[in-house]
N, C-alpha and C positions, 0 to 999 in steps of 0.2 A: 491414447490421442494421437497416433500418427494421423490423424487427419486434419489436426490442428491447421492453421491458416500459416503461409510461414513467417516469423517472427513472433507467433504466440509462442512462448516460453515457459517451461517450469519454473517453480520455487523450489528451494531447500531449506525445512524447517530444523532447527537442530533441536536439541530435549529442553523441557520448561514446560511448567505446569498449566499452561495456556493453551495445548490443543488435551480430550483425552486422549486415552491411552489407547483408545480402537480405530483414529482417523489417522489419515496417513499422512507423513514428512512430505508430501508433495503438492505442492499448490501450483493454481494455473495463473500467470502473466498474462493481462488480458490488451496490456499498450497497444500492442502492433498490432491490435486487430481495427484499430482505428487510425493511428499512425501512418500504416504503411502506404503508399501509393495505390498499391492495389488490392483496397479495401476490400470484401464481399459480405455482405451482413448476413446470408445466407448460410454460408461457409462459418462466419462465426460463432452464429446462434449452434450452426449442429456439433460445434467444436466444445460451447456450453456443456452441453445436454449428452455429450460424450464421456467429460470431465463430473457432470456429478452421477454417471450411470455409474464410471469407473467409481467412485469413491473418493471422490476428490472434493476437500470442505472447504478450502480457503481459497478465493478468486482474489486477487491483487487489480485494481483499478486507482481513476484518478481524476479528480476535476478538470486538472488540465492535458487528459489524454483526447487529443483528439488533432485536425491537418493544423489546425490555427485557430486564433483567440473568437473564431468567430465558430467555433464546435464546442466551448469548452462544454465540458459533463455527457457528450455525445457516448462516449465511452460505459457512463456508469449506467447509461440511460440502454446505452444496450446489454448491459451484464444484468440489468435490471429486465428487460423484456426475456433474455434467454432463462434466467433461472426460473420465470413465473412459466415461460411456454414448457418447460420440462415440469414443471412441479418441484425444484428444489428448495423452494423456498422455509423450509422445517431443516433441513442438514446443514447449509450454508453458514460460511463466515466471510462476510465482504471485509477487505482491510482496501481502506482507499486513503484518498492522502492531500494533501491542503499547503499552501503557502509555496505556488510557486506562478509566476503570471507566463503569457505567452505574448509578446511584444516584439511586431515586426520578422517573425517566425524562430526568435529568440526564445530561451528555457531560461527564465530569471528568475531566482528565487526574493518570497517576497515575506518575511517570517515578523511582520508586526504583528501583535496580538488582534488588532480590526480584520487583519485579513486572514489570519489563521480561522477566526468565525465566520467570515463571509461564507469563506471556501468551503467551509462544512455543515453553514446552512443550506448552501447552492448543492451541496452532495448530496444531503436527506433529500432535496427536493427532484435530482435528478434520480436517486433508486426507488423514488414514489413509494415510499410505507415501508422500502426494505430495511433494516434496522443494519449500523454499522457497528457491525464487530469492533475493529481498530483501527484507529484512525494514525493514520503518521507523519510528520513535515517531513517534507522532498527534501529539505539539504537547510543546512543554516543559510542565515541571510549575511553577508557581509559586511550590511547597513543597517543591522538591526541587532541589538544586544541579546547574545545566545537566551539571557534570563529573561530578555522580554518574551521573547519566542513558545519559551519554555512554561512560563505561567502562563499564555494565552494559552497552551494546549492543555495544561493543567486543567482549568475552568469548565473545557469543554465535557469533562467526566461531572467533574462537580455539577455540574448546571444541567446531567441529565442527557446529553445528544448522544454521546457516544458510550460503547461500554471499556471502553480501552483505548490506549494512546500510546505511542511509541516513536524513533524518531528513525530517515536513514543516511546515508550516505556522513557518519561522522568521522570524527577521531577518536582517538584512548581519553583525551582531556574533556572533550566535548559531551565524550557520552559520562565521564565521572562529573560534569556540574549537571548534567539532565538529571540524573538519576539522585541529587539531592533538593530537586525544585517541582520533578512531577513525577504521575506514577506511571514510570516505563515498562510497558507492559513485552514489549519487541522489538529491535534493533534490523534493519535491515542494510546487506551494505553489499557489494560486489564482489563476488567467492569464487572462482576455479579454478585450475590449475594455472591460465597465464595472469593471475589476478591475486597474491595471496595478502594484498598491503594489510586485511584487516587479523589475516595469522602475525604477518612480523609486527601490526603494532600495537597489538593486546586489544584487540577487539572483542577477537571470541575467547580468549581466555576470559575476559572479565564479564560476558553474559554468561559463561557457565557458571562461575564462580557465585555472582548474586542471582544466576536463576531464572535470566529471564531469558525468552525465547531469539535466536537468529536468525533472521532470515537472509536467503541468500540468493539474491536477483544475479541475473545472467551467469548462472552455476555451468 
C-alpha cells in the first residue's frame, strides 16, 4: 500500500466477531481519494487494486465523501469501480456511512431517520449492486434526538438494506444508549498516539466488554 495516494489512510480494527480469523485487521479508508485537491482517479484505482491484492477486505467510504455537495456518492462510485476492475467483489466488506450533509463546504450531521434512510438508499445506488456490509452514522446530530437516529439505523437492518450497522465519533454515554436501541456491530472513533480520548473516555474498554468491533480511524 506504499503507492496509495496522499491521504488515503489505513483503518485498524480491534478484536470482535465481525471479521473472520483469517482477515487482516487493517482496512483502507478511501475518503481522501475524493476529498483531496490532488484527486487522481488512476492512482486511486491502482491503490484499491493493491489493497485487494495485499489481502485487505475492509474498505471504508461514505455518501458524503467528495469535494462538495455536487459530488455526493463520488467516492462510493470510485470504490465500486475499483473493486470490480480488480475482481475483488467476492472478498471485500464495504463500510459506508450516512447522516452527513455538505452545505456550503461544511460537514453538518443530519441524524433524522428519514435522512439516514435516504443516504443509505443513495449509497446502495452509488455502489451499483455491491452490498453494504456495515453501515455507520457519521456522528450524533445535536439537533436530532440520538434515539431517533438509532431507531432509523436499526430499521436498515430490519428492512434488509444492510447486513450490519454501527456508529462513529461517539462518547461513552452515547455508545451505551446505542447498545440498547440498535444492533451495533462496530464503533469507529479516532485513535492514535496523539488522540487517546477513546481510551480515556472508556470507549475502547466498553467495546471490548461487549465484544463489538472498534475501528480506529486516523491511526
